[in-house]
N, C-alpha and C positions, 0 to 999 in steps of 0.2 A: 503494499500500499504505500502511495506517495506521501511525502512529509505533508502537503497541503491537506491530503484526506485525513490523515492522523490528527492534525490540528483541528480540523473541522469537528471531527467525531469528539475530540477532547472538549472543545468548547461547548458542544450541545449536552455531552452528559454533565459537564459541569453546571450549566444553566439548570439542569433538571434537578441536581442535587442541591444547589444552592439557592436556587430561585424560589420566590414566594408562590402562592397559590395562583396569582396572576400569570406568571411565567409558565407555570405547568399546564395552565388551562390553554395557553397558546400553542402547546404541542398538539392539542386535539382540535380545537377551533381556533382558526387564524384570527387574530384581532380581538380575542376575547380579554387577552391581558391588557390591551391598550384600552378597552373600554372599562376596565376596573381601574386603570391609571386615570381615567377621565381624559384620554386622547382619543377623542370620538372620531376625528376626521380619518386619522390613520387607521383606526380600527375597522372602521367602515370600508375603507380600499382593501385591506387585508381579507376581510370577510367576503367582500364581493369576488376577490380572486379565487378563493376558496369554492364559493358557491358555484361561479361559472365553470371552473375546472371540473367539479364533481357532475354538472349538468352535461358538460361535453363527454366525459367518460361514460355516463349512463346511456346517453343518446347514439352511442355507438363508437366512441373512441377506445373503450376497453375491449370492445369485440374485435376491432382491427388490430390492437395490440395483440391480443390473443392469437389470432390468425398468424401473426409472424413466428410464434413460438409453438404452433400447434403440429407444424410439419405441412401444412397445406395453405395456399392462398386463394381459398374459395372451393366450394364444393358443388354448387348448382351452375349448370351451363345455360345460358341464354339460348333460346330457340322457339318452336312453335309446337304446339300440342293440339290434338285433334279434339274438339268438343263434339261429342257424340249427340247431345241434346239439341245444340245450335247448328250442327253440321257445318262447322267453320273451324278454320285453324286459329288459336289464339297464341298470342305471344307470350311467352313466359320470361319474365325478367330474372336473370341468373346473377352470379357473382361477377365481378370484374377484378382479375388478379392484379391488373396495373393499379387500378383504384386502391385495392385493398392494401398494397404494398406501400403506395405513396402515402395514404391517410395513416397507416401504422407508423411509418417513419415520423410524420408530422405530429401524430400523437405522442410518440416518444420524446420528439423535442420539446412539445408543450410539457410533458411531465417534468422533464429536466429544469424548464423554467419554472415551473410550479415548485419544485424542490427547492430551488434556489431561493425563491421568495419566502417560502416556509421557514427556511434557514434563517433568512434575515428578519422575519417576523419574530422567531424566538430570540436571537440575539438583541434585537432592538428592546423587547420587553425585558430582558434580563438586564440590559444596561440601565433602563429605568428603574429597576429594583436597586441597583447599585446606588444610583444617583439619590434615591429617597432615604436609603440607609444613612448616607453621609449627610442627609439634610439639604440637599441641593434641591433647587425648583426646576421641574421638568418645563423644558421650551414649549410655548404654545404653537399651535398650528401656523399662525401667522410667521413666527420667529423661525420656524423650520422651512418655511417656504421662502423667506428673504435669505437664510444661509444656503438654500439650494441655488438661489439664483446668484448670490454674490461669491461664496465662498466654494461651493461646489457645482459651478455652472457646467463643469465638464460632463456631469452626469446626465443632465436633459440634453446637452449638445451632441453626445455620442450616442444617445438611445435610439434615434431613428436610424443611424448607420449601422448600429448592431443588429437591430431587428430586420434590416434589409441583408446584412450579412448571413443572418439565420435563415431567412426565407429563400433567397436567391443564390446562396453559395452552399452553405452547410447541408440544407435539405436536398438540394439536387444532387450533391456529392455522395452523402449517405446513400441516396436512392440508387444512384449509378454503381457504387460499390455492391449494393445488394443484388442488383440485377446480374451481376457476374455470377452468383451462385444460384441461378435458376435457369430453365429451360426455354426462356422467352425469345421465341423466334417465330418464323412465318408458319409454322406448324402448330404454334401454340399462341394464337393472336387472340386476346379477349376483344370484345365479349362473347363472340361466338365459340371461343375455346379458352381454356385456362392453362396458365402455366404454373410451375410448381418448383420446389427447391431441389437441386441436383447436388449440392455440396461442392466438392472441389472438381467436378467432372469436366468443366469448362477450362480450368487451369491445367489440367492434364493434357489437354489439346494442344498446348502451347509449350509446355515444358517437358513433354515426354518424348524422347528421341527414338524410341522403340515402339514396335507394334502398329496398330492401325492409326495412330495419330502421328506417325513420324512426319507426314509430308506437311502438315499445318505448322508443327515445331520447325521444321527447316525454314518454311517461308517466313515464320515470325523472325528468326534469327536473321536472315536474309535483309527483310525490311527493317529490321533493328539496326544492323550494321550500316546500311545505307542512311538511315536517318542519323546515326552518329557521324559518319563521314560527311554529310551534307552539312549538319549543324557546325561542325567544327570549320569547314573549309568556307562556307557562308559567312560564319562570324568573323574569322580572321582575315580572310580575304578583303572584305570591306573596311576592317578595322585598319589594317597596315596601308592599303591602297589610299584611303581616305587621310590617313596621317601623313604619308608621304606628299600628297597634294596640298595639304595645309602647310607643311613645311615649305614647299616650293612656292605657294603663295605669298607667305609670310617673309620670305628672304629680302634682306635688305637689297634695294635697286630694282625690284620688280615693280613695274608701274601698273596701273589701273587695277589695283588689287580688289577695290569695291566692284569692278565690272565682272571679275571672275566669281567673286562671291555671289553676286546677284544671279549669274548665270546658274549657279548651283540652286540658289533658292528657287528659282523659277522651275527647275526640274522637280523640285519637292511639290511645288504648288500643284502640279498636275496629279490627278488622282492616279494611286498606283494600279488600280485595276486596269485604267485606260491605257497606260504604258505597256502594262502585261499583255493586254489583248491586242494591241498594236504590234508588239514584238512577236506574238503568235502567228500574226497574219503575214508578217515578213518572213519568219522562219518556217512557213508551212512548205510542203512540198511543192505546191503551185504557187508560193509566194513571191514578193518582189526581189528577194535576195537571189533565189534561182534564175528568176528572168534576167537580172542584171548581169550575173555570172555565166549564163547559159549552161546551167548545170541541172541536175534532177536529184540532188542529195536531200536525203531525209533527215533534216535537221533535228526534228523533234520525235521521229519514230522510227529511227534506224534501231534494229534488234541486235545488230553485230557487236561482239565484244562486251556482252552484258549490257547493252544499250549505253555504251560510254559516250557516243556522241551527244544523245538528247541530255545525258546528265552534266555534260561540259557546257552546253548551251544554257541551261538552267543555270548553272553557276555564273557564266558570263552575264546573263540577264539579270541576275540578282545584285551582281555588282554595279551594273548600271543603274538600277533603280535604289540601291542601298547606300553607296558611297557618298553622295550628297550629305546624308545626314551625318555620317562619321566626320566628313570634312568640316561641317559647320560646329560640331561638337568640340573637335580637336583644336580648331581655330581659336576658341574661346579659353580652352587651357592652355594653350601654348603662349598666348599673349601673357598670361599670368604667371608664367614661370620666372622666377627671380632671377633678373640679369647677372646677380653675384655669382650663381653657379657656373655661367658660361665663361664669365671673367677668369674665375678660378682655373678652370679647365684649360683656358687658353694660356693662363701663366705657367701651367704646368706642361704645356707643349703637346696638349690632346690635339689630335687631328679632327676635322669636322665629323667624320666616322666615329671616332671614339666619343667624342662630345655627345653625339645622338645615342650610342649605345649605353653611355655610363651617366648621362645626365637627362636627357630628352625622354628616352624609352622609360627608364625606372619611374620617373615623374608622373608620365602619362598612365603607366600601367597601375601605380598606387592610386591615382584618381579616378581612373575608369574601371577598375576591376568590377565594381557592381553594374556598370553599363555593359561589360562584356558578358557577365552572367545573364543579365536580363536579355540581351541579345542572343545568346546561345539558346536559352529557354525559348525566345520567340522563334527562332530558325526550327527548332525541334518540331514546334507547331505552325510552321509556315506553310499555311493552307493555300493562300493565294498564288504565291510565285509557281508551285507545283501544279495546281489544278487547273489554273488558267492558262499555262503553257502546255502542258501535256495531258491534263486529265489523271495523271498517275501512269499513263501509258509509256511506252507501247506495251501491248499485251504480249507476254512471254510466258506461255503455258508450260514450256518445258522446265524453267527454273522455279517458276511461281505457282504453276497448277491452276486450273480454271476453278476448281472447287473451292480454294480459298479466296478468290475474287480479288487476290493481290495482283499488282502490275508492276512493271520494272522500276519506274520511279516513284513509287508510292512511298511516302512517309507513313509513320504509324497514324497520323492524324487523318490523313487522305484515305488510307486503307479503312479505318473506322468509320469515315463519313460513307464510303461505298457500301460497307456492311450493312449500314442502317437505312440507306436509301435505295437499295437494289430492289428488284422485284420480289426477291426472297430474303427479307431483311432477317439479320441474326444479331438482335439486340444483346444477347448474353455473351457472345464472342466479342462484340464491340465494347462492352462494359470491361471485359479483361484487358483489351488494349488500352482503354481509358486509364485504367489503375496502373498499368505498366507506364504510361506517359507520365503520370503523376509522380510515381515513385523514382523515375529516371530524373525528371526535372528537380524534384524536391532534394534527392540525394546529391546530385552534382552541385547544385546551387549553395547547399549548406556547406558541404566539404570544401569546395573551391573558396567560398567567401571566408569560411573560418580560418583557413590557411593563408589567405592574402594578405598583403602589407595593409590593405585598406582597413581591415578589421584589427590588426595588431597595433597599427600606428595611427589610429583614430584620433588620439588625443593631438597630434601634431597638426590637425586641420581645424581644430577647435578654437 
């Protein structure tokens, strides 16, 4: 048990042992202790929370939570039943596994919020007990409201974002994780059909390299390898090319610096999807580039050498659309590098290359490590560049297999998208890929940032 959990249990048990009757009543009826302490407004709020929560659980919340732990996600299938008396088919409304799972997760989150408020209700009542024993006066509702606005304004300020985080981030994330443990696919599509728990069966299809699931596992590893290669090359090619261009523009003696920077700003001003669609048309087999060169090169659909040419074209186009961002970011940092560093390097006899390797680059890396981590994660999930240029293709059933629905230039995220939008969607398999993406991005980000100079020398920039 974590230290925070131990402290919470210790505080609650201590409040029950040493608290007054008011505090002990608050364990069973939220707000009861506040009413006994004549804090009617706060007591009414806590009591309302408890009443609403129990009404929600009685009206169906408890049933959906029970389904999560009962081994099934619904038992009745929707359909039509023949009514012999009326001589017609009547629609029978059954369970919807999707809604059962969604409402069950929502009910669990509401239960967690309720338990937190119950905990605060007990501690607040016990705190009032301690103040009364010391002969102190309890603050009025008006005084507490003023204190909330003046001294603890961060609480009402952060409450809406916190609720939004729970509803739009935590709830979908938990729901997606749970989908990975079900058989939710085209053959089990509610409401006409139900899906159910299958345990770790979906994960075995990805991580078992022997038996009937080996083809899926090998395809997963190939897509994962390409995702890593792509993210690494796309991140650092943009970074170093943008840095070199920024250094070139910032050199003394270069004229019209503002003109060069304006040109790159204009490149950013064009929506990225417009640039990508234009490049897709230019690089198409019947596109402008082949017309000009008089060739018939399949720039985006050549399957030879593991689709090497389409992958190179994707990287080049990504440099075209991504370098302006890095250049402008690097320009702002280069301007702020202390000139004393370069003067000291010059006095020591360092060449321009050595000054770059030992002064400029270390400074840039120390400042921009969080940016590089963000860009790496963004490129792992870079849906636009891959999908708008090649659509994940070309199709290569020899190395990827038609049954897996993966294609040559697919990243994990584009493969996930195809699995959920195809004629025969496989949401359970897509959920496993989503979990893999989350683990990869979170692990890489935490490890790299924890070991970076940005984290270890944070005080130097404060």
